[in-house]
C-alpha positions in Angstrom: -113.1 -83.2 -87.5 -112.5 -85.4 -84.6 -115.0 -87.3 -82.6 -116.0 -87.0 -78.9 -117.6 -89.8 -77.0 -119.3 -89.4 -73.6 -119.7 -92.8 -71.9 -123.0 -92.7 -69.9 -123.2 -96.5 -69.6 -120.0 -98.2 -70.9 -120.9 -101.8 -71.6 -117.5 -103.7 -71.9 -118.1 -104.7 -75.5 -119.0 -101.2 -76.6 -115.8 -99.8 -75.0 -113.7 -102.5 -76.7 -115.3 -102.5 -80.1 -117.0 -99.2 -80.7 -116.0 -96.3 -78.5 -112.3 -96.4 -77.6 -110.9 -97.0 -81.1 -113.4 -94.7 -82.7 -113.0 -91.5 -80.7 -110.5 -88.6 -80.3 -111.9 -87.5 -76.9 -113.6 -89.7 -74.3 -115.4 -88.3 -71.2 -116.6 -90.6 -68.4 -119.1 -89.4 -65.8 -119.4 -89.5 -62.1 -122.0 -90.9 -59.6 -122.6 -94.1 -61.6 -122.9 -97.7 -60.3 -120.3 -100.5 -59.8 -120.9 -102.0 -63.3 -119.9 -98.7 -64.9 -116.6 -98.3 -63.1 -115.9 -102.1 -63.3 -116.2 -101.8 -67.1 -113.7 -98.9 -67.2 -111.2 -100.8 -65.0 -111.6 -104.0 -67.0 -110.8 -102.1 -70.2 -107.9 -100.1 -68.9 -105.5 -101.5 -71.5 -107.9 -100.3 -74.3 -108.0 -96.8 -72.8 -104.2 -96.8 -72.4 -103.7 -97.8 -76.1 -106.2 -95.1 -77.1 -104.3 -92.4 -75.1 -100.9 -93.6 -76.2 -101.9 -93.2 -79.8 -102.8 -89.5 -79.2 -106.3 -89.6 -77.7 -107.6 -87.6 -74.8 -109.6 -89.0 -71.8 -111.4 -86.8 -69.3 -112.1 -89.2 -66.4 -114.8 -87.9 -64.1 -114.7 -90.4 -61.3 -116.7 -89.2 -58.3 -117.8 -92.8 -57.5 -120.2 -93.9 -54.8 -117.8 -96.4 -53.2 -115.8 -97.9 -56.1 -112.1 -97.9 -56.8 -111.1 -97.5 -60.4 -107.9 -98.2 -62.4 -107.3 -95.8 -65.2 -104.8 -95.3 -68.1 -101.2 -94.8 -67.0 -101.4 -97.1 -64.0 -103.1 -94.5 -61.8 -105.4 -95.8 -59.0 -108.5 -93.8 -58.1 -109.6 -94.6 -54.5 -113.0 -93.9 -53.0 -112.3 -92.1 -49.7 -110.9 -89.0 -48.0 -114.2 -87.2 -48.7 -113.9 -83.6 -47.6 -116.1 -80.5 -47.9 -113.2 -78.3 -49.2 -110.6 -78.9 -51.9 -107.6 -76.6 -52.6 -106.4 -75.3 -56.0 -102.7 -75.9 -56.5 -102.2 -74.8 -60.1 -103.9 -71.5 -60.1 -102.9 -70.8 -63.7 -104.4 -74.0 -65.2 -107.3 -73.5 -67.6 -109.5 -75.9 -65.6 -109.4 -73.7 -62.5 -109.0 -70.3 -64.2 -110.8 -67.6 -62.2 -111.7 -69.8 -59.3 -110.8 -69.2 -55.6 -108.0 -71.2 -53.9 -110.5 -73.0 -51.7 -113.4 -74.9 -53.4 -116.4 -75.9 -51.2 -118.9 -78.7 -51.9 -121.0 -81.3 -50.2 -118.7 -83.2 -50.7 -116.0 -81.4 -52.7 -114.5 -84.8 -53.6 -115.4 -88.5 -53.4 -112.1 -89.9 -54.6 -108.4 -89.3 -54.7 -105.5 -90.6 -56.9 -102.3 -92.5 -56.2 -99.5 -93.9 -58.3 -99.3 -90.8 -60.5 -96.7 -91.0 -63.2 -93.6 -88.8 -63.3 -94.4 -85.3 -64.5 -98.1 -85.5 -63.5 -99.6 -82.1 -62.6 -101.8 -82.0 -59.5 -104.5 -79.4 -60.1 -106.5 -79.8 -56.9 -106.1 -81.6 -53.6 -108.1 -82.1 -50.4 -107.6 -79.2 -48.1 -107.0 -81.3 -44.9 -105.5 -84.6 -46.0 -103.6 -83.1 -49.0 -104.2 -85.9 -51.5 -104.7 -85.3 -55.2 -108.3 -84.9 -56.5 -107.8 -83.5 -60.0 -104.7 -84.3 -62.1 -103.3 -84.1 -65.6 -100.6 -86.3 -67.1 -99.4 -87.7 -70.4 -99.5 -91.3 -71.6 -97.5 -91.7 -74.8 -98.8 -89.1 -77.3 -102.1 -88.4 -75.5 -103.4 -86.7 -72.4 -105.4 -87.8 -69.3 -107.4 -85.5 -67.2 -108.8 -87.2 -64.1 -110.9 -86.0 -61.2 -112.5 -87.4 -58.1 -114.6 -84.3 -57.6 -118.3 -84.5 -58.4 -118.2 -81.8 -61.1 -121.7 -82.6 -62.4 -123.2 -82.2 -58.9 -121.2 -79.1 -58.1 -122.3 -77.5 -61.4 -126.0 -78.4 -61.0 -126.2 -77.0 -57.4 -124.3 -73.8 -58.1 -121.0 -74.4 -56.3 -118.1 -72.4 -57.6 -116.2 -75.6 -58.3 -119.0 -76.5 -60.7 -117.3 -74.3 -63.3 -114.6 -76.8 -63.5 -116.9 -79.1 -65.5 -117.3 -76.5 -68.3 -113.7 -75.4 -68.2 -112.3 -78.9 -68.2 -114.4 -79.9 -71.2 -113.4 -76.8 -73.1 -109.8 -77.5 -72.3 -109.8 -81.1 -73.3 -111.5 -80.2 -76.6 -108.4 -78.1 -77.4 -106.2 -81.2 -76.7 -108.2 -83.6 -78.8 -107.0 -84.4 -82.3 -107.7 -87.2 -84.7 -105.9 -90.4 -83.8 -106.1 -91.6 -87.4 -103.8 -88.8 -88.6 -100.2 -88.2 -87.6 -97.5 -85.8 -88.7 -93.7 -86.1 -88.2 -91.9 -83.9 -87.3 -94.2 -81.9 -85.1 -91.8 -78.9 -85.2 -88.8 -77.9 -87.3 -86.6 -75.0 -88.3 -86.4 -74.2 -92.0 -83.4 -72.3 -93.3 -83.8 -69.4 -95.8 -84.6 -70.9 -99.2 -84.8 -74.4 -97.7 -87.6 -76.9 -97.1 -88.6 -79.6 -94.7 -90.5 -82.8 -95.6 -93.4 -83.7 -93.2 -94.5 -87.3 -93.2 -98.3 -87.6 -92.9 -99.7 -91.0 -91.9 -103.3 -92.0 -92.3 -104.1 -94.9 -89.9 -107.5 -96.7 -90.4 -107.0 -99.3 -87.7 -110.2 -99.7 -85.7 -112.1 -97.1 -87.7 -115.7 -97.6 -88.8 -116.5 -97.4 -92.5 -117.1 -93.8 -93.7 -115.5 -90.5 -94.4 -113.1 -88.7 -91.9 -112.0 -85.1 -92.2 -109.4 -83.1 -90.2 -107.1 -80.2 -90.7 -103.3 -80.1 -90.5 -102.3 -76.7 -89.0 -98.9 -75.4 -89.6 -98.0 -72.5 -87.3 -94.9 -70.4 -87.9 -93.2 -67.0 -87.4 -94.2 -66.0 -90.9 -95.4 -62.4 -90.4 -98.3 -62.5 -92.9 -99.1 -66.2 -92.8 -98.7 -67.2 -89.2 -100.9 -70.3 -89.7 -101.5 -72.4 -92.8 -104.3 -75.0 -92.8 -104.2 -78.1 -95.0 -107.4 -80.2 -95.2 -107.0 -83.9 -94.8 -109.6 -86.5 -95.8 -109.7 -90.2 -95.3 -112.3 -92.7 -96.7 -112.5 -95.9 -94.8 -114.2 -99.1 -96.1 -115.5 -100.9 -93.0 -115.3 -104.7 -92.6 -117.9 -106.8 -91.0 -116.8 -109.6 -88.6 -119.4 -112.1 -87.2 -118.8 -113.8 -83.9 -121.0 -116.6 -82.4 -121.1 -117.4 -78.7 -121.0 -121.2 -79.4 -120.5 -123.7 -82.2 -122.7 -126.3 -80.7 -126.0 -126.5 -78.6 -126.7 -129.6 -76.7 -130.2 -130.1 -75.2 -130.0 -133.5 -73.6 -133.1 -135.6 -73.0 -136.5 -133.9 -73.5 -139.9 -135.6 -73.4 -141.7 -135.9 -76.8 -144.3 -133.1 -76.8 -142.2 -131.0 -74.5 -139.6 -128.4 -75.3 -136.3 -126.9 -74.0 -134.9 -123.5 -74.8 -131.3 -122.4 -75.4 -129.7 -119.3 -77.0 -127.0 -118.2 -79.4 -125.5 -114.7 -79.2 -124.5 -113.2 -82.5 -122.0 -110.3 -82.3 -120.7 -107.9 -84.9 -117.0 -107.5 -83.9 -116.3 -105.6 -87.2 -116.4 -101.9 -88.3 -119.3 -101.9 -90.7 -122.9 -103.1 -90.5 -123.4 -106.8 -90.3 -126.4 -108.1 -92.2 -127.5 -111.6 -91.1 -129.6 -112.8 -94.0 -130.5 -116.3 -92.7 -130.8 -118.1 -89.5 -132.4 -121.5 -90.1 -132.5 -125.1 -88.8 -132.0 -128.2 -90.9 -134.3 -130.2 -88.6 -137.9 -129.2 -87.9 -137.5 -130.3 -84.3 -135.4 -127.2 -83.7 -136.9 -123.8 -84.2 -135.4 -120.3 -84.1 -136.8 -117.0 -82.9 -135.6 -114.8 -85.7 -134.6 -115.5 -89.3 -132.7 -112.3 -90.3 -131.5 -109.1 -88.7 -128.8 -106.4 -88.9 -126.2 -105.3 -86.3 -124.2 -102.1 -86.1 -120.5 -102.4 -85.1 -120.3 -103.7 -81.6 -123.9 -104.8 -81.6 -125.3 -108.1 -80.4 -128.5 -110.2 -80.9 -129.7 -113.1 -78.9 -131.2 -115.9 -81.1 -133.4 -118.3 -79.2 -133.3 -121.9 -80.4 -136.0 -124.3 -79.1 -135.8 -128.1 -79.2 -139.2 -129.7 -79.3 -138.8 -133.4 -80.1 -141.5 -135.1 -82.2 -140.0 -138.6 -82.0 -138.1 -140.9 -79.6 -134.3 -141.2 -79.9 -131.3 -139.1 -80.8 -132.2 -136.0 -82.9 -129.5 -134.0 -84.5 -129.5 -130.9 -86.7 -127.6 -127.9 -87.7 -128.2 -124.2 -87.4 -127.2 -122.2 -90.4 -126.1 -118.6 -90.0 -125.5 -116.7 -93.3 -124.3 -113.1 -93.4 -122.2 -110.5 -95.3 -119.1 -111.4 -93.4 -116.4 -111.6 -96.1 -114.7 -114.7 -94.8 -117.3 -116.3 -92.5 -120.4 -115.7 -94.5 -121.8 -119.2 -93.9 -121.5 -120.7 -90.4 -123.0 -123.8 -88.9 -123.9 -124.6 -85.3 -124.5 -128.3 -84.4 -127.7 -129.2 -82.6 -128.1 -132.4 -80.5 -130.9 -133.7 -78.3 -132.8 -136.8 -77.4 -136.5 -137.4 -77.5 -138.0 -139.5 -74.6 -141.5 -141.0 -74.2 -143.3 -138.9 -71.7 -144.7 -140.9 -68.7 -148.5 -141.3 -68.1 -149.9 -141.8 -64.7 -153.3 -143.3 -63.8 -155.0 -143.8 -60.4 -157.6 -146.4 -59.6 -160.2 -146.1 -58.2 -161.1 -142.6 -59.2 -162.6 -141.8 -55.7 -162.3 -143.1 -52.1 -164.6 -143.0 -49.1 -164.6 -144.2 -45.5 -166.9 -144.4 -42.5 -165.0 -144.2 -39.2 -165.7 -143.7 -35.5 -163.8 -141.0 -33.7 -160.3 -142.2 -33.1 -160.2 -144.8 -35.9 -158.0 -144.7 -39.0 -158.2 -146.4 -42.4 -155.5 -146.7 -45.0 -155.7 -147.5 -48.7 -153.0 -147.6 -51.3 -153.5 -148.2 -55.0 -151.8 -146.2 -57.7 -150.8 -147.6 -61.1 -149.1 -146.1 -64.2 -149.0 -146.9 -67.9 -146.4 -145.9 -70.5 -142.8 -146.8 -71.2 -141.2 -144.0 -69.3 -141.0 -144.0 -65.5 -143.3 -141.6 -63.7 
């Protein structure tokens, strides 16, 4: 079986580490904010690699003002909003049974440019005649992209809303496991002959666990038109710890006071990361958490507080131990300086004056004690 991922809120790290390399079909959604589409554009190379290896992406990109760059070098522009779009490929499964003119409020938010050679334009704006739904190939995979608000059109009963259901059903037929490849994809076998098919299992980027798929062999055999061969892959995941810094420097802090800094721990691997110890070698540095676990792509912020108990330079080390196979014991240097806190005193403790209207009186008299300046 393959895996489908719908990206409701694609944090950049999740796209890079967890979603793109772990899926067979990815569907984005429309009417999201700038951060959503910014993350998609920032990771266009990841999407392109995914599609080129045989993956399928269904880009639903009815943005609210954002332009988006997608796999294959296609640019999605916000603009040319029209209330009617026209169907160009009447026989395409995404628009099967729909009228030529599709109404909406609006029928599209975006349109596409820089389409690759061989791209199919499925719908376009009725007046300005720019593409709003397209299909094209990138390497071994397929991209479906639309600037129409399919979700909105579906919820509010527009005829074009059926495209959401039909597009998803269509892309599901295109999706196939990216971890399994067969060569050749077609062949002619002479009577009494045979053809060797090379089957490649590719565990790159996969999480640990079992994977199942089917290799379907279709032919003109009259009584066995299709033969199905099960394929199974067991993947042993690998943890990979990443720290946001190898040193934390706090500078001068008054004795008795404190200053906070943070360290971000990330699991960049493909199996669960177990951090079994986060500890400080010096009691003047304290940590917010001593142990935790992270799923692949997960992050945890560790707060480290410096509260000097003495004057002078204070150094320490933060130890981070985990089940990472080659970085199981990491160290983060800690530096800071303790200062004597200033103390202020005022004498006398109270002031009084007796003045006639129009008169003024001035008194100055503050003093301090302690070795640090006030």
